[in-house]
N, C-alpha and C positions, 0 to 999 in steps of 0.2 A: 503492501501501500505508498500512497505516494502522499498522503495524511496522518496523524495522529494528536491521543487528546490525550492533553498534557495536565486539566482540572477542570471540579463542576467552579464554576464563576456563581453562580448562583440558584434559590429554588423560589418558583412560582406558589403561597399558595396565596387564597383568596374566597376575601370574604367580603356580605351584602355591601349594598352604595352605604354608603354614613357610617362607614367602623374606623375610619382610619382613631380617634382614642380611646376606643377597646384596647388598639392593637398594642396602640401607643401605653399601656397599662397594661397589659401583658407580657403583649415583649418586653420592652422597655422595665418597664415597671416586676416585673415579678420574674425574668427571666432574666432583667441586668441587661439585656442586648443596647448595642447605643445604633438609633435609628440616624442613617444619613438621609444628603435631601438627593430627593428624581434628580433626573436631571429635566432642566423648563422641554424639551421637549414631549418629555410625557408629564412631568408633572399636575396635570391635564384631567389625565385620567381616574384619577384619584386614589387613597388606598399610601401605602408609607410604606419604606425598608428601611433595613435593618441591617446587621456587616455582626455575621462571624468569624476570628477566628482572619481566611481570604476569603472565605467567601456568604455572600449574603443570601438576607431574608427580605422579598418581595410580595408583600401584602398588597394584592392587586382585585380591582372591584369585578364581581360578579352580578350581573342582574338578570333573567335572576339568579338568584344565589339553593345553590343543596349544598352541603360540605358533604365532603365522601362518603368513603364509609371504609374504606383500607387505602388506599395511597396518602402515604406520610412522608416525612424527611427524616433521617433518623442524628441522632450530635452526642460525638461524646465525650461524656463529661468525668469533671478530676471529685472523689468527694458527692459521687453518683450519691449516698444516704442525704449530706446537708440536703442534696435539694430535694430526696426525696420528704425529709423533714419540713422545710419550706415552704412544701406544695404546702403538704396537712395542714400548716399552721394557719394558712390563705381559703384554706378550705376548700382546695381543689383535689376532684376526686382523681387518686391513681388505679388505670387499671388495668391489671397487673396479664399476661399472657405465659405464652408455654415457656420454661429456663432453655434454655439456646448454655450451650455450654461451655466457660471460658466465661462467660459477662453475665454479670447482673445487669436487667435492661428492663423498665418500666416506660407504661401512654401513657398521657394528659390529653385533655380537649381543651383548642385555644379554645376563646371567649364563641367565638365563630364553627364550631362544630370542626371541625383541623383535626385528622390527627397528627402529635408529634409522640417521636419513638425517643429516650433518654437510655446511653448503656456507658455504661465502662467496662472495662477486659479490664480481665486480672490476671 
């Protein structure tokens, strides 16, 4: 092949029209991700963007909005039990799934129903 992949740039999640403040409260306020400015050419479409490491999470507007059932990004976490305790203290429901050897993981839903996986390798 004459091309190669180098990394994932961003993950696009969606929310309903007007979801930006809830997205900021969850992704920045709860998870601590830094919000970054959207480029002027796409700013008018709504939504907001956040950065995690060298990748970005884009929250776009979908109208009508239906959250996906199974599709999700997975975030590698250090001190996953601290995150679990933090989310539980905020009364965010933790969803367990089948274990996978060599990693601890759990899922949550963002305010719009997007499924998010958090995992830590042992």
